[in-house]
C-alpha positions in Angstrom: 0.5 0.0 -0.4 1.7 3.5 -0.9 1.0 6.1 1.8 -0.5 9.3 0.9 2.4 11.2 0.9 4.0 9.0 -1.5 1.5 8.6 -4.1 2.5 9.5 -7.9 6.4 9.2 -5.9 7.5 6.3 -7.9 6.4 7.8 -11.3 8.2 10.7 -10.6 11.3 8.9 -9.8 10.9 7.3 -13.0 11.0 10.5 -15.0 14.2 11.8 -12.6 15.9 9.0 -13.3 15.2 9.0 -17.0 16.3 13.0 -17.0 12.9 14.4 -18.4 12.8 18.0 -18.2 9.5 19.9 -18.7 9.1 21.2 -22.3 11.1 18.1 -23.5 10.3 16.5 -27.0 9.6 13.3 -26.5 9.7 10.0 -28.9 8.7 6.4 -28.2 9.7 3.6 -30.5 9.0 0.3 -30.4 5.4 0.5 -28.3 3.4 -2.7 -27.7 0.9 -4.2 -25.1 3.8 -5.1 -22.8 5.5 -1.5 -22.2 4.9 0.0 -18.5 2.4 2.5 -18.8 3.5 4.0 -15.4 6.9 4.7 -16.9 5.1 6.1 -20.0 2.4 8.4 -17.9 5.8 9.6 -15.7 7.4 10.8 -18.8 4.0 12.6 -20.3 3.4 13.9 -16.8 7.2 15.4 -16.7 7.9 17.1 -20.0 3.9 18.3 -20.3 3.0 16.5 -23.6 2.2 13.3 -24.9 5.1 11.1 -27.0 5.7 11.3 -30.0 5.3 8.1 -32.2 6.9 6.9 -34.3 5.9 9.0 -37.7 7.0 12.3 -36.2 9.1 14.1 -38.2 9.7 16.8 -35.0 13.7 16.9 -33.8 13.5 15.1 -30.2 15.5 15.4 -27.2 14.7 11.9 -26.0 13.9 8.7 -27.6 12.4 6.3 -25.4 13.4 2.8 -27.7 11.5 -0.4 -26.0 13.6 -3.0 -27.1 13.4 -6.8 -26.9 15.6 -9.5 -28.2 13.7 -10.6 -30.9 13.0 -7.4 -32.5 15.6 -7.2 -35.0 19.0 -5.6 -35.8 19.6 -2.9 -32.7 22.3 -1.5 -35.0 20.4 -0.3 -37.6 17.2 1.1 -35.5 19.9 3.0 -33.3 21.0 4.6 -36.6 17.2 5.1 -37.8 15.8 6.8 -34.4 19.1 8.7 -34.4 18.2 10.7 -37.1 15.4 13.2 -35.3 17.8 13.3 -32.2 18.9 17.1 -31.1 22.5 17.8 -31.1 22.4 17.1 -27.1 19.7 14.2 -27.0 19.8 11.3 -25.4 18.3 7.4 -26.6 17.0 5.4 -23.5 16.7 1.5 -24.8 14.0 0.1 -22.6 14.5 -4.0 -22.3 13.1 -6.4 -20.6 14.9 -7.4 -16.9 17.1 -10.5 -16.5 14.8 -13.6 -16.7 12.2 -12.0 -18.9 11.0 -12.9 -21.7 12.8 -10.3 -24.7 15.3 -9.9 -22.0 18.8 -8.6 -24.3 22.0 -9.2 -23.3 24.2 -6.0 -22.2 26.6 -6.2 -24.2 24.8 -6.7 -27.0 23.3 -2.9 -26.3 27.0 -1.8 -25.9 28.1 -3.5 -29.3 25.3 -1.4 -31.3 25.9 1.5 -29.3 29.0 1.5 -30.1 28.6 0.5 -34.0 26.1 3.5 -34.2 28.9 6.0 -32.6 26.8 6.3 -29.6 28.1 6.3 -25.8 26.6 4.8 -23.2 26.0 6.8 -20.1 24.3 5.0 -17.7 21.6 2.7 -16.5 18.6 3.0 -14.3 15.7 0.6 -13.2 12.6 1.3 -14.2 9.8 -0.6 -12.4 9.6 -4.5 -12.2 10.1 -5.4 -15.4 12.4 -3.1 -17.7 15.7 -1.7 -17.5 16.6 1.5 -19.6 20.3 1.9 -21.2 20.9 5.7 -21.9 23.3 6.5 -24.9 24.2 9.5 -26.3 26.1 10.8 -29.3 30.0 10.7 -28.9 31.6 13.7 -27.7 34.1 14.7 -30.7 37.6 14.6 -29.2 39.6 18.3 -28.8 42.2 19.1 -31.0 45.7 19.8 -29.0 
């Protein structure tokens, strides 16, 4: 049972863990019936608008990529979702946790990120079923 003072707290914590800020433009890729609606609601609440779908043409600050082991080639998908991503934007690869249907090995995410010239910067636990891996553009090395 959730104490009255804690109502909505876990949803806010999810948005915090994903570094979602008000006014951010967030696109959602890979939605299916197994996604965590509480995660989606927390993000919409924080950014103040609905999540854009896969067909949106806008520049986005965050891509939420719901990804399962049998969804295809992660590298190809990362390259596709980078197209509308702002220069300082991030991709959250949301995968089922260990032992759940569709679990993705962390090494598979790391390899796809590296091949796509993205850097893995952090991980976040999202509820009981999902894990998030934050990917961002690699910073250009400064010239000496």
